[in-house]
TORTORTI-483079 format. One record per residue (C-alpha): residue in one letter; residue number from 0; x, y, z. Coordinates in steps of 0.001 Angstrom, whole numbers, plus 500000, padded with zeros to 6 digits. Example, Ala and Ser with C-alpha at 12.3 -4.5 7.8 and 13.67 -1.06 7.14 Angstrom:
<site 'a',0,<512300,495500,507800>>
<site 's',1,<513670,498940,507140>>
END
This chain:
<site 'm',0,<175442,471577,934401>>
<site 'k',1,<173462,474642,934178>>
<site 't',2,<170767,474358,935781>>
<site 't',3,<167039,475607,934579>>
<site 't',4,<163789,475436,934762>>
<site 'e',5,<163212,472990,931832>>
<site 'v',6,<166389,471163,932225>>
<site 'e',7,<165181,470843,936139>>
<site 'w',8,<161665,469239,933999>>
<site 'm',9,<163402,467224,931157>>
<site 'y',10,<165517,464727,933647>>
<site 'l',11,<164549,465963,936946>>
<site 'r',12,<162324,463757,938927>>
<site 'n',13,<161967,464444,942712>>
<site 'd',14,<165914,465121,943063>>
<site 'c',15,<166795,462158,940500>>
<site 'l',16,<168354,462559,937606>>
<site 'v',17,<166153,460354,934844>>
<site 'i',18,<168013,458798,931435>>
<site 'e',19,<166291,457125,929093>>
<site 'c',20,<167897,454115,927243>>
<site 'e',21,<166565,452436,923918>>
<site 'v',22,<167948,449236,923254>>
<site 's',23,<167923,447525,920342>>
<site 'v',24,<168284,442813,920347>>
<site 'i',25,<169593,441435,917168>>
<site 'k',26,<169205,438242,917295>>
<site 'e',27,<172268,436242,915450>>
<site 'p',28,<170475,433220,912639>>
<site 'l',29,<170769,430604,914100>>
<site 'e',30,<173609,427923,911712>>
<site 'a',31,<172467,424450,911853>>
<site 'h',32,<175662,422173,911885>>
<site 'v',33,<176545,419941,909659>>
<site 'p',34,<178305,416786,910120>>
<site 'p',35,<181564,415795,907281>>
<site 's',36,<180769,414305,904688>>
<site 'h',37,<180952,410374,905474>>
<site 'l',38,<180331,408906,902508>>
<site 'l',39,<184023,407380,901602>>
<site 'd',40,<183780,405739,904476>>
<site 'n',41,<180259,404390,903906>>
<site 'l',42,<181609,403325,900498>>
<site 'a',43,<184543,401799,902246>>
<site 'k',44,<182264,399637,904485>>
<site 'l',45,<180120,398573,901243>>
<site 'l',46,<183234,397326,900147>>
<site 'd',47,<183756,395137,903069>>
<site 'g',48,<180126,393961,903933>>
<site 'k',49,<180171,393485,900535>>
<site 'k',50,<176013,394046,900946>>
<site 'g',51,<174833,394424,898010>>
<site 'a',52,<177166,393404,895824>>
<site 'd',53,<176948,391350,892436>>
<site 'v',54,<179914,389863,891077>>
<site 't',55,<182565,387891,892707>>
<site 'f',56,<186141,388184,891453>>
<site 'k',57,<188110,384981,891948>>
<site 'v',58,<192380,386006,892625>>
<site 'q',59,<194299,383250,893068>>
<site 'g',60,<192747,381459,894893>>
<site 'e',61,<190700,384381,896907>>
<site 'v',62,<187536,385646,895796>>
<site 'f',63,<186743,389139,896462>>
<site 's',64,<183169,390565,895776>>
<site 'a',65,<182254,393985,894616>>
<site 'h',66,<179652,396186,892612>>
<site 'k',67,<179423,396354,888753>>
<site 'v',68,<178025,399761,888725>>
<site 'l',69,<180669,401499,891160>>
<site 'l',70,<183559,399680,889270>>
<site 'a',71,<182285,400663,885994>>
<site 't',72,<182049,404158,887342>>
<site 'q',73,<185806,404179,888047>>
<site 's',74,<187056,402276,884605>>
<site 'a',75,<186507,402785,881041>>
<site 'v',76,<187407,399024,880840>>
<site 'f',77,<184887,397612,883258>>
<site 'd',78,<182155,399883,882173>>
<site 'a',79,<183059,398034,878702>>
<site 'e',80,<182820,394338,880405>>
<site 'f',81,<179445,394869,882703>>
<site 'y',82,<177283,397535,880054>>
<site 'g',83,<179120,398002,876970>>
<site 'p',84,<177667,396691,873406>>
<site 'm',85,<179881,393365,873451>>
<site 'g',86,<180150,393473,877316>>
<site 'd',87,<178138,390529,879406>>
<site 'k',88,<175198,392390,881418>>
<site 'g',89,<174948,388257,883595>>
<site 'a',90,<178767,388402,884620>>
<site 'q',91,<179158,387174,887979>>
<site 'd',92,<181841,385532,888573>>
<site 'i',93,<185683,386525,886934>>
<site 't',94,<188557,385229,887547>>
<site 'i',95,<192062,387672,887053>>
<site 'd',96,<195557,385882,886892>>
<site 'd',97,<197426,388326,886599>>
<site 'm',98,<197896,390494,889162>>
<site 'q',99,<198284,389112,893155>>
<site 'p',100,<195276,389178,896066>>
<site 'a',101,<196787,392190,897759>>
<site 'v',102,<197021,393933,894954>>
<site 'f',103,<193714,393490,893552>>
<site 'k',104,<192699,394236,897253>>
<site 's',105,<194202,397970,897124>>
<site 'f',106,<192706,398135,893598>>
<site 'l',107,<189697,398016,894505>>
<site 'h',108,<190370,399868,897287>>
<site 'f',109,<191037,402879,895100>>
<site 'i',110,<188209,402403,892534>>
<site 'y',111,<185561,403007,895834>>
<site 't',112,<187038,405002,898208>>
<site 'd',113,<189513,407212,895607>>
<site 's',114,<192231,406941,897596>>
<site 'm',115,<195351,404780,898494>>
<site 'p',116,<195144,402480,900701>>
<site 's',117,<197428,402945,903640>>
<site 'm',118,<201128,400657,903973>>
<site 'd',119,<202548,402046,906804>>
<site 'd',120,<203196,398298,907562>>
<site 'l',121,<204869,397617,904484>>
<site 'e',122,<208497,398118,904266>>
<site 'd',123,<210006,400898,901292>>
<site 'd',124,<210714,397802,899299>>
<site 'd',125,<206851,396511,899577>>
<site 'k',126,<205882,399786,899402>>
<site 'r',127,<207713,400350,895951>>
<site 'e',128,<206448,396920,894636>>
<site 'm',129,<203114,397258,895717>>
<site 'v',130,<202910,400480,893994>>
<site 'k',131,<204496,399580,890909>>
<site 'h',132,<201574,396497,890682>>
<site 'l',133,<198751,399035,891148>>
<site 'l',134,<200701,401659,888695>>
<site 'v',135,<200221,398116,886044>>
<site 'a',136,<196745,397543,886817>>
<site 'a',137,<195384,401406,886777>>
<site 'd',138,<196825,401095,883290>>
<site 'k',139,<195116,397731,882465>>
<site 'y',140,<191238,399007,883702>>
<site 'a',141,<192567,402625,882195>>
<site 'm',142,<192117,404784,885740>>
<site 'e',143,<194375,407844,884604>>
<site 'r',144,<194167,409179,887729>>
<site 'm',145,<194367,406328,889757>>
<site 'k',146,<198498,405396,887810>>
<site 'l',147,<199495,408977,887550>>
<site 'i',148,<198987,408840,891895>>
<site 'c',149,<201149,405955,891730>>
<site 'e',150,<203712,407674,889122>>
<site 'g',151,<204202,410410,892040>>
<site 'm',152,<205047,408008,894186>>
<site 'l',153,<207291,406084,892347>>
<site 'c',154,<209214,409107,891067>>
<site 'k',155,<209587,410045,894987>>
<site 's',156,<211171,407140,895760>>
<site 'l',157,<214048,406869,892759>>
<site 'd',158,<217329,405930,893716>>
<site 'v',159,<220215,404228,891882>>
<site 'e',160,<219590,400315,891904>>
<site 'n',161,<215934,400684,890960>>
<site 'v',162,<215681,403512,888690>>
<site 'a',163,<216585,401859,885413>>
<site 't',164,<213846,398854,886360>>
<site 'i',165,<211388,401964,887132>>
<site 'l',166,<212252,403911,883772>>
<site 'a',167,<211329,400331,881536>>
<site 'l',168,<207957,399831,883916>>
<site 'a',169,<206910,403241,882828>>
<site 'd',170,<208114,402945,879126>>
<site 'q',171,<205930,400362,879310>>
<site 'h',172,<202986,401349,880528>>
<site 'n',173,<203179,405333,878754>>
<site 'c',174,<204078,406899,881879>>
<site 's',175,<205287,410229,880241>>
<site 'n',176,<206194,411868,883388>>
<site 'l',177,<207928,408606,885403>>
<site 'k',178,<209680,408520,882401>>
<site 'd',179,<211045,412078,882151>>
<site 'a',180,<211804,411898,886146>>
<site 'c',181,<213561,408531,885945>>
<site 'i',182,<216405,409614,883610>>
<site 'e',183,<216120,413412,884796>>
<site 'f',184,<217822,411384,888161>>
<site 'm',185,<220211,409854,886111>>
<site 'f',186,<222013,412150,884954>>
<site 's',187,<221570,414924,887823>>
<site 'l',188,<224822,414786,890249>>
<site 'n',189,<226794,412638,887794>>
<site 'r',190,<224781,409577,888488>>
<site 'm',191,<225366,408092,885702>>
<site 'n',192,<227938,405982,886340>>
<site 'd',193,<226760,404457,889418>>
<site 'v',194,<223418,403791,887386>>
<site 'i',195,<225348,402148,885181>>
<site 'a',196,<227067,399695,887265>>
<site 's',197,<222773,398364,888686>>
<site 'q',198,<222116,395273,888152>>
<site 'g',199,<218733,397300,886809>>
<site 'y',200,<220362,398840,884327>>
<site 'v',201,<222376,395556,882988>>
<site 'q',202,<218662,393847,882723>>
<site 'l',203,<217136,396872,881228>>
<site 'k',204,<220402,397211,878670>>
<site 'r',205,<219157,393307,877206>>
<site 's',206,<215179,393830,877260>>
<site 's',207,<214535,397102,876199>>
<site 'p',208,<218255,398985,874532>>
<site 'd',209,<215364,400807,872909>>
<site 'i',210,<214481,402992,876042>>
<site 'i',211,<219028,403555,876189>>
<site 'v',212,<219086,405126,872972>>
<site 'd',213,<216550,407212,873911>>
<site 'v',214,<218112,408464,877413>>
<site 'l',215,<221078,408667,875409>>
<site 'e',216,<219913,410935,872604>>
<site 'r',217,<218432,413128,875133>>
<site 'a',218,<221580,413216,876719>>
<site 'a',219,<223871,414507,873488>>
<site 'm',220,<220421,416961,873177>>
<site 's',221,<221082,418737,877271>>
<site 'r',222,<224966,418819,876372>>
<site 'k',223,<225029,420890,873001>>
<site 'i',224,<221779,422963,875342>>
END
């Protein structure tokens, strides 16, 4: 560095180098920690705690308390039953004769939490039966989302022994996706002979021969293609 009188005057003071620094401190905006939503957990607790319940269901000797407004929000059938022009707005005790208590409990769980209950404690066959019963309940009470979830779960559980029975269930409750999955399963990987030999197919042929006709027609069309 060349030293000149001007440089020495600007930067050297008493034989010391003078450095001037300008520091700007930028503070980050304060972000509040937002906890996760506990709405579904709270609704599940509301169901278990029965606080504010205004309707009870008697299901084969067991009693379940619930809230009309939540039931009506999830089900058009309950909405019509509780708040429709022909409904009974004062209904407080309802008897359910066509559902098992365990199934109705799981059904209520879905209504309050919009999710299927845990079935980890059930064997595969029992789990499949529970889902089949829940599908029937979802169809009866016009809960389309629950019905589609049940269809998806049953699609993943198909085998040569149960496919005919599940096909009959799908046809009875207008589950087009599940019905298509059953028929596709039957004709894939040369499974049809094993399906025909199953007890479920024998029962299907006796109870719903029109479904067999539908299956055969689809098979014939697929061969032409």
